[in-house]
C-alpha positions in Angstrom: 93.7 91.0 178.7 93.3 89.1 175.4 90.0 89.5 173.6 88.1 86.9 171.6 85.0 84.7 171.8 86.8 81.5 172.6 86.7 82.1 176.4 83.1 83.0 176.4 82.2 80.1 174.2 84.1 77.8 176.5 82.2 79.2 179.5 78.9 78.6 177.8 79.9 75.0 177.1 81.1 74.6 180.7 77.8 75.8 182.1 75.9 73.3 179.9 78.3 70.5 180.7 77.8 71.1 184.5 74.1 70.1 184.1 74.9 67.1 182.0 77.4 65.8 184.5 74.9 66.2 187.4 72.2 64.2 185.4 74.6 61.4 184.5 76.9 61.2 187.4 75.1 58.4 189.2 74.9 55.9 186.3 77.2 52.9 186.1 78.8 53.2 189.5 81.1 50.2 189.6 82.4 50.3 193.2 84.4 52.6 195.5 87.4 52.8 193.2 85.3 54.0 190.3 83.4 56.5 192.5 86.7 58.0 193.7 88.0 58.2 190.2 84.9 60.0 189.0 85.0 62.4 191.9 88.5 63.4 191.2 87.8 64.0 187.5 84.6 65.9 188.4 86.5 68.2 190.8 89.2 68.9 188.3 86.6 69.8 185.6 84.7 71.9 188.0 87.7 74.0 188.9 88.7 74.3 185.3 85.2 75.5 184.4 85.3 78.0 187.2 88.5 79.6 186.0 87.2 79.7 182.4 84.0 81.4 183.5 86.0 83.9 185.6 88.1 84.9 182.6 85.0 85.2 180.4 83.4 87.5 182.9 86.5 89.7 183.2 86.9 90.0 179.5 83.2 90.7 179.0 83.3 93.5 181.6 86.3 95.1 179.9 84.7 94.9 176.5 81.4 96.3 177.6 83.0 99.3 179.3 84.9 100.2 176.2 81.8 99.9 174.1 79.1 101.4 176.4 80.9 103.4 179.1 80.7 102.9 182.8 76.9 103.7 183.1 76.1 101.2 180.3 77.7 98.2 182.0 75.4 96.0 184.0 75.8 92.6 185.7 73.1 91.3 183.4 75.0 92.5 180.3 78.2 91.0 181.6 76.6 87.7 182.2 75.0 87.7 178.7 78.3 88.6 177.0 80.3 86.1 179.0 77.8 83.3 178.5 77.3 82.6 182.2 74.4 82.7 184.6 74.1 85.7 186.9 74.4 83.4 189.8 77.9 82.5 188.6 78.8 86.2 188.8 77.2 86.8 192.2 79.1 83.8 193.8 82.3 85.8 193.2 81.4 89.5 192.9 78.8 91.8 194.5 78.8 94.6 191.9 79.9 95.5 188.4 82.5 97.7 190.0 84.1 94.7 191.7 84.3 92.9 188.4 85.9 95.8 186.6 88.4 96.3 189.4 89.4 92.6 189.2 89.8 92.8 185.4 91.9 96.0 185.7 94.1 94.6 188.4 94.8 91.4 186.4 95.7 93.5 183.4 98.0 95.8 185.4 99.8 92.9 187.0 100.5 91.3 183.6 101.4 94.5 181.7 103.3 96.6 184.3 105.9 94.2 185.9 109.2 96.2 185.7 112.1 94.7 183.8 115.6 94.6 185.2 118.2 95.2 182.5 120.9 96.0 185.0 120.9 99.6 184.0 118.8 102.3 185.7 118.2 104.4 182.6 117.1 101.5 180.5 114.8 100.2 183.3 113.1 103.6 183.8 112.6 104.3 180.1 110.9 101.0 179.5 108.8 101.1 182.7 107.5 104.7 182.2 106.9 104.0 178.5 104.8 100.9 179.4 102.9 102.8 182.1 102.0 105.6 179.8 100.9 103.3 177.0 98.9 101.2 179.5 97.0 104.2 180.8 96.4 105.9 177.4 96.2 103.2 174.7 94.7 100.1 176.3 91.2 99.0 177.2 92.6 98.6 180.8 93.4 102.3 180.8 89.8 103.1 179.9 88.7 100.9 182.8 91.1 102.7 185.2 89.7 106.1 184.2 86.2 104.9 184.8 87.0 103.4 188.1 88.7 106.7 189.2 85.6 108.6 188.2 83.4 106.3 190.3 85.8 106.6 193.2 85.1 110.4 193.4 81.6 109.6 194.4 82.2 106.5 196.5 84.7 107.0 199.4 84.6 103.3 200.4 85.5 102.2 196.9 88.2 104.9 196.7 89.8 103.3 199.7 89.6 99.9 198.0 91.1 101.2 194.8 94.0 102.8 196.7 94.7 99.6 198.7 94.4 97.2 195.8 95.9 99.1 192.9 97.7 102.3 193.9 99.7 100.7 196.7 100.7 97.7 194.5 101.5 100.0 191.6 103.7 102.1 193.8 105.6 99.0 194.7 106.1 98.2 191.0 107.2 101.8 190.3 109.8 101.7 193.1 111.3 98.4 191.9 113.7 99.9 189.3 115.0 102.4 191.9 115.4 99.7 194.5 117.3 97.6 192.1 119.6 100.6 191.2 120.2 101.2 194.9 121.3 97.5 195.2 123.7 97.9 192.3 125.2 101.1 193.7 123.7 103.4 191.0 121.7 105.4 193.6 122.5 106.3 197.2 121.0 104.1 199.9 119.5 107.1 201.7 117.5 108.4 198.7 113.8 109.1 199.3 112.4 106.6 196.8 108.8 107.5 197.6 109.3 111.1 196.6 111.3 110.2 193.6 108.6 107.8 192.3 106.1 110.7 192.7 108.3 112.9 190.6 108.7 110.2 187.9 105.1 109.0 187.5 103.2 112.0 188.8 103.5 114.0 185.5 102.2 110.9 183.6 99.0 110.6 185.7 98.6 114.4 185.6 98.5 114.4 181.8 96.3 111.3 181.5 93.8 112.4 184.1 93.9 116.2 184.1 95.3 118.0 181.1 94.8 115.4 178.4 98.2 116.4 176.9 100.1 113.7 175.0 102.1 111.2 177.0 104.4 109.9 174.3 107.8 108.3 174.5 109.6 111.6 174.1 107.7 112.9 177.2 108.5 109.8 179.4 112.1 109.8 178.2 112.5 113.5 179.2 111.2 112.5 182.7 114.0 109.9 182.9 116.6 112.3 181.6 115.6 114.8 184.2 115.8 112.2 186.9 119.3 111.1 185.8 120.6 114.6 185.7 119.4 115.2 189.3 121.0 111.9 190.4 124.3 111.2 188.7 125.0 107.5 189.0 127.1 106.4 191.9 130.1 104.3 190.8 130.2 100.8 192.3 132.8 100.4 195.0 134.7 97.8 192.8 135.3 100.5 190.1 137.1 102.7 192.6 139.6 100.1 193.6 141.8 100.4 190.4 
């Protein structure tokens, strides 16, 4: 998620503008047509302000966690950093953990969409490299580690985290393999769930348990090992000559 004060500044302006519109909205009503036009413009502005405030809140939560750690993040602090009222936050989220999870999920969806280069090795090298960098070198990775720590003490949140992130991330991790099956590079009967675990499991183990480096050499070795275990199937058209 991009950083900067512009979103928060816009959110502050939007909150102030909301009050001004309410005070002046009834002046100069020139008939039903004018009322309808004003209503349409008001709704469009309102929805725009809502999205601007949402983004400011998510960015503020990310930034505060990196600066202060999980225990130092509060809804009050997020509201102050984002330039919005606490009521604005509570209309959408119940706790700071809900905010951090939404921020993390948005970052993951933007950063971890797998590419399709038409080649299994290239797809896996890029995807595992992106995953490792995302977990170790981004603010979102810090948020993820904090959320996992919180999940150890909150079984209900742990279930939400599994359902909203881990299941969706497993779908993204499977996609390069599914594409390869469709191209004939892998056999149709391959246990993709087990293969995904063998590919990404060592990354999470190093990130969350051992703290050992997760550099490009490491992720490329994971891919090389996978390709040695699964020599590429030749497409049927190649065997016709």
